[in-house]
Every structure is written in structure tokens, then in C-alpha cells.
C-alpha positions, 0 to 999 in steps of 0.5 A: 283400678286405681285413680290414675287409671280415671286418669288415662284411660277414662280421661276423668281428671279431676274424678278420685277412685272410691271402689268397684261394684260388680252387678248383674254382668255391669261394672260399676267404678265409684267416684266423687271429685277431690275436694281440692278440685271444688268449684262454684258451678258460676263465679269458678271460687274454690270457696265452697261449702259442702253442702252433700250428695246426691249420687248419678249414674253415667254409662262410658266404654265398656271393657270387653263384653261388659257393660261400665258405668261410673257411679258419680256422687255428686256434691252439692256446693254453696259458693261463699264468693257469690252466695249461689247455691247448687251441685258442682259440675262434672266436667266428662258429663253435658249439663241439661238446658232448658227447653222451651218445653220445660217451660210449658210444665211450669 
């Protein structure tokens, strides 16, 4: 597995491959966004400071009969231009949208 397989096989242009893990019949590809691609999710500035990571799992297409998961290190960023502190935008996943029911929980 290489970063070029992420690009050609899965269409992931901004991520780099870290390692592969095989657990319980599932293939896990560990990935993270290339540092030069990290940008503010609000103003799109590249003038950002890294503030830690969180791990997220994404299901993708299987390889043969094996389920495949992307285990992504999601970077928390502080923008030096607009001041926002937020997780990076993941281009291959939709953002969670707040629903009217979510506001009732507050």
C-alpha cells in the first residue's frame, strides 16, 4: 500500500498513507492529511497551527471479501488569520449538520 494507491484506488488526494493493520478480518488503512494541505475550514488560509489530533474511522469499499476502514488522524487547527480553532475539513466525508432536534438538547 502506498499514498499513490490512496489517490488512484480511493480518490484521496490530500492524504498520506501511514500503515496497514489487519484485525478481526478487517483491513485498516491508517492515513493523515499532508501537512502542506492543512488549511482553515472557515477562511481556507494555510496559515494554521496544529493543536492535536483525534482519530476517526471511515468505512470504504471492500477489497475482495474483506471490509476496509480508513483510520484517519484528524488534525485540530488554529487559524492565525481568522482565529478559529476547529478540526480540519475532511474532503472525503460530509460534515455533520445540526438538526432542529440537536438544538433541543442544549
